[in-house]
C-alpha positions in Angstrom: -5.3 35.9 -73.5 -4.5 33.4 -70.9 -4.2 29.5 -71.8 -5.5 27.7 -69.2 -3.6 24.4 -69.9 -1.1 23.4 -72.7 -2.6 19.8 -73.9 -0.3 18.6 -76.3 -2.1 15.7 -79.0 -0.1 15.6 -81.7 2.4 13.1 -80.8 1.7 11.4 -84.6 3.1 14.5 -85.5 6.4 14.9 -83.6 6.9 13.9 -79.6 9.2 15.1 -77.1 12.7 14.2 -76.4 13.2 11.9 -73.3 15.6 12.7 -70.7 17.7 10.2 -71.6 17.8 10.6 -74.3 18.8 14.0 -74.5 22.0 12.7 -71.7 23.1 10.4 -74.3 23.5 13.2 -77.2 25.3 16.1 -75.1 28.9 14.4 -74.6 29.1 14.1 -78.3 28.4 18.0 -79.2 31.6 18.0 -76.8 34.2 15.5 -75.3 33.3 13.3 -77.7 32.7 14.8 -80.8 35.2 13.2 -83.4 34.3 12.3 -86.4 33.4 8.2 -86.5 35.2 7.5 -89.5 38.5 8.4 -87.9 41.6 5.9 -87.4 42.1 6.9 -83.9 41.6 6.4 -80.9 40.2 9.5 -80.5 37.2 8.1 -82.8 37.0 5.3 -80.6 33.7 6.4 -78.5 31.6 8.2 -81.6 32.2 5.0 -83.8 31.1 2.4 -80.6 27.6 4.9 -79.9 26.8 4.0 -83.6 27.3 0.5 -83.6 25.7 0.1 -79.9 22.5 2.2 -82.1 22.5 -0.2 -84.4 22.2 -3.1 -82.6 18.9 -1.7 -79.9 17.2 -0.7 -83.4 17.8 -4.1 -84.9 16.7 -5.4 -81.4 13.1 -2.8 -81.3 12.7 -4.8 -85.5 13.0 -8.3 -84.5 16.1 -7.8 -86.8 18.8 -10.3 -86.4 21.7 -8.8 -87.9 22.4 -4.5 -86.6 24.1 -4.9 -90.4 21.1 -4.1 -92.1 20.2 -1.4 -89.9 21.3 1.8 -92.2 21.4 5.5 -91.2 19.1 8.4 -92.6 18.3 11.9 -91.8 14.7 11.0 -91.8 11.8 8.7 -92.7 11.3 10.7 -95.8 14.7 9.5 -97.0 14.1 6.0 -96.1 11.2 5.9 -98.0 12.8 8.3 -101.1 16.3 5.6 -100.4 13.8 2.1 -100.6 11.5 3.0 -103.5 14.3 5.0 -105.5 17.1 2.6 -104.3 15.9 -1.0 -105.3 14.3 0.4 -108.5 17.9 1.6 -109.2 19.4 -1.8 -108.7 16.8 -3.1 -110.9 16.9 -1.4 -114.0 14.7 -3.6 -116.2 11.8 -3.5 -114.4 9.5 -0.6 -114.4 6.1 -1.1 -112.0 6.3 0.6 -108.8 2.8 -1.3 -106.1 1.8 0.9 -103.1 -1.6 2.2 -102.1 -3.3 5.7 -102.2 -3.4 6.2 -99.0 0.4 6.5 -98.1 2.5 9.3 -96.3 3.6 11.5 -99.1 6.9 10.6 -98.7 5.8 7.7 -100.8 3.0 9.6 -102.5 5.5 12.2 -103.7 8.6 9.6 -104.8 6.2 7.2 -106.8 4.6 10.2 -108.7 8.2 11.4 -109.4 8.5 8.1 -110.5 5.4 8.5 -112.8 7.3 11.3 -114.9 10.2 9.1 -115.2 8.7 6.2 -116.9 7.5 4.0 -114.1 4.6 2.9 -113.8 2.4 2.6 -110.2 -0.2 0.8 -109.0 -2.0 2.7 -106.4 -4.1 -0.1 -103.9 -7.2 1.1 -102.6 -8.2 0.2 -98.5 -11.2 -0.4 -97.6 -13.9 1.7 -95.4 -12.0 1.2 -92.1 -8.7 2.0 -93.9 -7.6 -1.6 -94.4 -5.4 -2.9 -97.6 -6.1 -6.2 -98.7 -3.5 -8.2 -99.5 -5.3 -10.2 -102.4 -5.6 -6.8 -103.8 -1.5 -6.7 -103.5 -1.6 -10.1 -105.4 -3.3 -8.8 -108.1 -1.2 -5.8 -108.6 1.6 -7.9 -109.1 3.1 -8.0 -112.4 6.6 -9.7 -114.1 8.4 -6.1 -114.0 7.0 -4.9 -110.6 10.5 -3.6 -108.8 9.0 -3.2 -105.1 5.6 -3.0 -103.2 5.3 -0.6 -100.6 2.4 -0.6 -98.2 2.9 1.4 -94.9 2.6 -0.9 -91.7 0.1 2.1 -89.7 -1.5 5.0 -91.4 -0.5 8.4 -90.1 -3.4 10.1 -90.3 -6.2 7.0 -89.1 -4.0 4.9 -87.1 -5.2 1.8 -89.3 -3.0 -1.2 -88.9 -2.5 -2.8 -91.9 -2.0 -6.5 -92.6 1.6 -6.7 -92.9 2.9 -10.2 -92.7 -0.2 -11.4 -95.2 0.8 -8.7 -97.5 5.0 -9.9 -96.8 4.5 -13.5 -97.8 2.6 -12.3 -101.3 5.7 -10.5 -102.5 7.9 -12.9 -100.9 6.1 -15.9 -102.4 6.2 -13.8 -105.9 9.7 -12.9 -105.0 9.3 -9.0 -105.3 10.9 -6.9 -102.6 8.6 -5.7 -100.2 9.0 -2.3 -98.1 6.8 -0.7 -95.2 7.2 3.0 -93.7 7.0 1.9 -90.6 7.5 5.9 -89.1 4.1 5.8 -87.4 4.7 1.9 -85.6 7.5 1.4 -84.6 8.5 2.2 -80.7 4.2 1.7 -80.5 3.6 -1.5 -81.7 5.4 -4.6 -81.5 7.1 -5.1 -85.5 9.3 -7.9 -86.4 10.6 -7.8 -89.7 11.5 -11.5 -89.7 7.6 -13.0 -89.1 5.9 -10.4 -91.4 8.2 -10.9 -94.4 9.6 -7.3 -94.4 12.6 -6.7 -97.0 12.6 -2.6 -96.6 11.4 -0.8 -93.6 12.1 2.9 -92.8 11.8 4.8 -89.2 12.3 8.1 -87.2 13.9 8.7 -84.3 11.2 11.6 -83.7 8.4 9.9 -83.4 9.4 7.8 -80.3 10.8 10.5 -78.3 13.9 11.1 -80.0 15.5 14.2 -81.6 14.3 15.2 -85.2 17.0 14.2 -87.8 17.3 11.0 -87.8 15.5 8.1 -88.5 17.2 4.7 -90.2 16.5 1.7 -93.1 16.4 -1.4 -92.8 17.5 -4.1 -95.7 17.3 -7.6 -95.8 20.4 -9.0 -96.1 20.2 -10.1 -100.4 18.0 -7.7 -101.3 19.6 -5.6 -104.0 19.4 -1.5 -103.2 21.4 0.7 -105.3 22.1 4.5 -103.0 20.6 7.4 -103.6 23.2 9.6 -101.8 26.8 9.2 -103.0 30.6 10.7 -101.5 32.2 9.2 -98.9 32.1 5.3 -97.7 30.2 5.9 -94.4 27.3 3.0 -93.8 28.7 0.2 -95.6 29.0 2.4 -98.7 25.8 2.6 -99.3 24.9 6.0 -97.3 27.4 8.7 -97.8 27.7 11.8 -95.7 29.3 12.3 -92.3 27.8 10.6 -89.6 25.0 12.3 -86.9 26.9 10.8 -84.2 24.6 12.8 -81.3 21.5 12.0 -83.5 22.4 8.3 -84.0 23.1 7.9 -80.5 20.0 8.9 -79.3 17.7 6.7 -81.7 19.2 3.4 -79.8 18.4 5.1 -76.6 15.0 6.0 -77.8 14.9 2.3 -79.2 15.8 0.5 -76.0 13.7 2.8 -73.9 10.3 1.6 -76.4 11.0 -1.8 -76.1 11.5 -2.1 -72.2 8.0 0.4 -72.4 6.2 -1.4 -75.2 4.4 -3.3 -73.5 2.9 -1.2 -70.6 2.2 1.6 -72.9 -0.3 -0.1 -75.4 -3.1 -0.7 -72.7 -2.6 2.5 -71.4 -3.1 4.4 -74.3 -5.7 2.7 -75.7 -7.5 3.6 -72.5 -7.0 6.7 -73.2 -8.1 6.4 -76.5 -11.1 4.8 -75.5 -12.0 7.7 -73.3 -12.1 10.1 -75.5 -13.8 8.7 -78.8 -16.3 7.3 -76.0 -16.9 10.8 -74.9 -16.5 12.5 -78.0 -19.3 10.5 -79.8 -21.2 10.7 -76.6 -21.3 13.7 -76.3 -21.2 15.1 -80.2 -23.4 13.8 -82.6 -23.4 13.7 -86.2 -19.1 12.2 -85.9 -17.7 9.2 -86.5 -15.0 7.6 -86.1 -12.1 6.6 -88.9 -9.9 3.8 -89.1 -11.9 1.1 -87.7 -11.1 -0.9 -84.8 -7.7 -2.0 -85.3 -5.2 1.2 -84.8 -2.6 2.4 -83.3 -3.6 2.9 -79.4 -2.9 6.5 -79.4 -4.8 7.2 -82.9 -8.8 9.2 -82.6 -9.4 10.4 -86.3 -12.4 11.6 -85.6 -14.9 13.2 -88.8 -17.4 16.1 -87.1 -19.6 17.0 -89.9 -21.1 20.6 -91.2 -17.7 22.3 -89.7 -13.8 22.5 -90.8 -11.3 21.0 -88.7 -9.1 25.0 -88.9 -11.9 26.3 -87.3 -12.4 23.5 -84.7 -8.4 23.3 -84.1 -7.7 27.2 -83.9 -10.6 27.2 -81.2 -8.2 23.9 -79.2 -5.1 26.3 -79.6 -7.1 28.9 -77.7 -8.0 27.0 -74.8 -4.2 25.0 -75.1 -5.1 22.3 -76.6 -3.0 21.2 -79.4 -4.0 18.7 -82.5 -4.4 18.3 -86.2 -6.5 17.4 -89.1 -3.8 15.2 -90.5 0.5 14.9 -91.3 2.2 17.3 -90.5 4.4 17.4 -93.5 1.3 18.4 -95.7 -0.3 21.1 -92.6 -0.2 23.8 -95.2 -2.1 22.2 -98.0 -6.0 23.4 -97.5 -6.9 20.0 -100.1 -9.0 17.7 -98.5 -6.8 14.9 -97.3 -5.9 11.9 -99.5 -6.0 9.5 -96.6 -9.7 10.5 -95.9 -10.6 10.6 -99.8 -9.2 7.2 -99.4 -11.7 5.7 -97.4 -15.0 6.3 -99.7 -15.5 10.5 -97.5 -16.9 13.0 -98.9 -14.5 16.0 -99.3 -17.1 17.8 -96.5 -17.0 15.1 -94.4 -13.1 15.0 -95.5 -12.7 18.7 -94.4 -14.7 18.3 -90.9 -11.6 15.7 -89.9 -9.7 16.3 -86.9 -6.7 13.5 -85.9 -5.8 14.0 -81.9 -2.8 11.6 -81.3 -1.8 10.1 -77.9 1.2 9.6 -76.2 3.1 8.5 -73.1 2.9 11.9 -71.6 -0.6 12.2 -71.8 -3.1 12.3 -68.4 -6.4 11.5 -67.9 -7.2 14.9 -66.6 -6.0 16.2 -70.5 -8.5 13.9 -71.7 -11.0 15.2 -69.6 -10.0 18.6 -70.7 -10.2 18.2 -73.6 -14.2 16.3 -73.5 -15.7 19.5 -71.4 -13.9 22.0 -74.4 -14.5 20.4 -77.3 -18.7 19.9 -77.2 -19.1 23.5 -77.1 -16.5 24.1 -79.8 -18.4 22.5 -81.9 -21.4 24.1 -81.4 -21.0 26.9 -81.6 -19.4 26.5 -85.0 -21.9 24.4 -85.9 -23.9 27.4 -85.1 -22.9 30.0 -87.7 -22.8 26.7 -90.5 -25.1 27.1 -93.2 -24.7 23.7 -94.1 -25.7 23.1 -90.0 -28.8 25.4 -90.6 -29.9 23.5 -94.1 -29.1 20.3 -92.3 -31.8 21.2 -88.8 -34.2 23.2 -91.3 -35.4 20.0 -92.7 -32.5 19.5 -95.5 -31.6 15.9 -96.3 -29.5 13.7 -93.7 
């Protein structure tokens, strides 16, 4: 088998590491390998690299104090720390508010908290994947320890009214966390104007390496450590620093800050072309996530076919997309995100996510629009559901 092209449209799962980011990492595997916690001069460059990255991440998300940035191993660790750390610091409060379509890093953490005596309220999104701030307000209780609402959904790309939700939480004096892993580096994020108390991010979602993330914690927010040992990260997150990764995330953040203004319209244009082409060429399809989505996100439900089969045939053509979260790729259950929108299991099982990135070209979109319609037609011709439908079944 000869693959005609390699077209990567799964940037929401991970992104390639930029050349300048890779170059920044290399010295810390070699000449500057010292432990940054050491007190001798040999550790100066690693220490300075960490603090430089702290400043660059703060600048990217609108934080005014770099000491509010704490480095982690991933967005998942940052999410866990935000929920568990705030709850542990406020032991008299046993209630959490989140949404029904969060990333599994939040969903599974909240499920574990429930097993340990906490109550969790899961706010439902509307059909377009938006959370109503009034629903969050109605869910608050005197014993609410933390509210966690993702900035932009990882599967359908819907951007949430974060500032409105943040104002609700600030007025109620409840810490507000947002999982911004999909948003940071791709849309403008400002923790001050958004009234955000805690924010999670991950380097590999904006052209940095895997294995490094960060948690923003606003000054004055009580949070307990969940990893114990040394006194790194202000005595809040133990463990020797991943200096190459931390140096790299700073460069990735700096590049994102410089390029985001131009990248948003570019990706939106390509995304809209792909969306229009799919809807024009392939009947019985629908786009999930409404109009206010991440610029590179297109989540489409194809009726009468299964996403696994679509992805396999796209793979043969050298086109790489997904059916949802990469963290749940081996799970054959229907996406909890799509079901939370009120779609059926059939619609959820036929859903494909195309996520574009800075290296996506218009010719890539043209190729997908050439190969995808015959793939869907082929699969539908083998589908009993489609046969019943065209044969006079209910619409």
